[in-house]
C-alpha positions, 0 to 999 in steps of 0.5 A: 457456533462451531462444530469439529472446528468448522464454522457454521455457514454465515457465522462471522467472528466479529469479536476475533475480527475486530481484535485482530484488526485493533492488534494490528493498529496498536502494533504500528501506533506503538512505534509511531515515530517509525511508522508515521513520522518517519514517512513524513520525513522521507517524503519531505526529503524527496521533495526537498531534493528535487526542489534543490536539483531542479528549482524553478527551472524545470518545465511544467509537467502536463500543465502542472508545476513540477513540484506539485506534479510529483507531490501526489506521487511521493505521497502515494509511494510512501503510503503503499510502501508503508501498507506493504510493510505493515502486513509483511513485518507482522506476519514474518516476525510472528513466523520467525519468533514462532508465535504465528500460532496465536493468530492461527489457533483462534476460531478465525476464518481465513478471510477474517485473518486476511481482513484483520491484517488488511485493516492494520495496513489501511489504517496506517496508510490513511494516517500517513496519507493525511500527515503527508498531505497536510505537510504538502498543504503547508509547504506547497499549498497542495489542495485536493481536486477530487477527494473521492478519487484521492481516497479511493487511490489510498485505500485501494493502494493500501489494500493492494500492497497490503495484500502483496505484503501478506503474500510476501510474508507467507512465502518468506521464512526469513528476514533475508527473503523478505528483504529480497522481495522488498528490494527486487519486487516492491521498490522497483514497482514503486519507483518505476511507476510514474511517481517522478515523471509522466509516462507519456514522456517515455519511449514507446516500449517503456510506456507499454511496460509501465502500463503493465505495472499496477502501481502506475495506475495507483500513482496516476489515480492519486494524481488525478485525485489531487491535481485533476490531471492523469496519464490514463483514464482514472476509470481504466485505472480503477478497473485494473486495480480492482482486478489486481486487488481481487487476484491478490486477495484471492491468492492470499485467502487461498494460502491462509485457508490451506495453511501454505508455509504457515503451519509450524 
């Protein structure tokens, strides 16, 4: 029940939360060629380029064949970029078209809106991860050394980048601003995270900078989940990611609660 537009303590709008999450899932499934098939092709192109560039002459990395070494990083990088795109595109399109009120007006608490958007990002991330892994299994025979760690990396990565996507979309009022955030923040974080190399091979200064990048721990955790090797302790990475996730989701909840840059 609601009084004066304020929800009674402890009440949860399960129907509204479920419908928002389902709306976000249907939104990306409606264009599965762009949201599921395209990431598979992109990951395949990355792998093909590196295979053609280095062939079998590239030395093993951390005792693992180079193509097998970069495969989990490519999978994870593709997953988190899609999670970010899912939440950011949904909100910024709604803001530009002026129909964001359809999300703000229903009796949904700010945390329910947050979880609804994240549900779509995590669902898309899981589907993309499974599709790419199946491709890697067929092409490289890629297995999964620690399934729970691999699953944790995908889910936490999707939640973290999905949360960043919400922050970016709330802040941005135009597509140009969204593109700038993607190109100058998200893309560098993704590519400079140890996806194609081991952080231990970097000069000391760059090693330190890399360890300040939360995405590095997502890539490293995924590599540990799929291959059983990692640059850092997976438990340390889990701690860092959980702390970063709490910060991002906390800020996202606060912005949605106060209506920051969301109210028409």
